[in-house]
C-alpha positions in Angstrom: 56.7 18.2 72.7 57.9 14.7 73.6 56.0 12.6 76.0 57.3 9.4 77.6 56.5 6.4 75.6 55.7 8.5 72.5 56.8 6.8 69.3 57.9 9.0 66.4 57.6 7.5 63.0 59.1 9.3 60.1 58.7 8.2 56.5 61.9 7.8 54.6 62.6 9.9 51.5 61.0 8.3 48.4 64.0 9.3 46.2 66.9 11.6 46.5 67.0 14.6 44.1 68.9 14.1 40.9 71.3 16.7 39.5 68.7 17.8 37.0 66.2 18.4 39.8 68.6 20.6 41.7 69.2 22.6 38.4 65.5 23.0 37.8 64.8 24.1 41.4 67.7 26.6 41.3 66.4 28.1 38.0 62.9 28.3 39.4 63.8 30.0 42.7 67.0 31.9 41.7 65.4 34.8 39.8 66.3 38.4 39.5 62.7 39.5 39.9 61.9 37.5 43.0 61.4 40.7 45.1 58.8 42.0 42.6 57.0 38.7 42.6 56.9 38.7 46.4 55.6 42.3 46.5 52.9 41.3 44.0 51.8 38.4 46.1 51.7 40.5 49.2 49.6 43.1 47.4 47.2 40.4 46.2 46.9 38.9 49.7 45.8 42.3 51.1 42.6 42.1 49.0 41.7 38.6 50.1 39.3 38.2 53.0 39.9 35.0 55.1 37.1 32.5 54.9 35.2 31.9 58.2 36.0 28.8 60.1 33.0 26.4 59.6 33.2 25.4 63.2 32.8 28.9 64.5 29.4 30.4 65.2 29.2 33.7 63.3 26.7 35.1 65.8 28.7 34.1 68.9 29.5 37.8 69.6 25.7 38.4 70.1 25.4 35.9 73.0 26.2 38.5 75.7 23.3 40.7 74.3 20.7 38.0 74.1 
């Protein structure tokens, strides 16, 4: 959202990617088994329980009963 008088400062790129960097990234992400890797990650994420937010009161739901 833009507000009047808001100043947006963006940092310039530190360095552009070299040809060898593009090659390495292409090899890293252009894999035949990427679908299997994604499915494995999704299966693993199903077993993880999100950590509670430290700012939330875990007994807040009891307030209406107290």
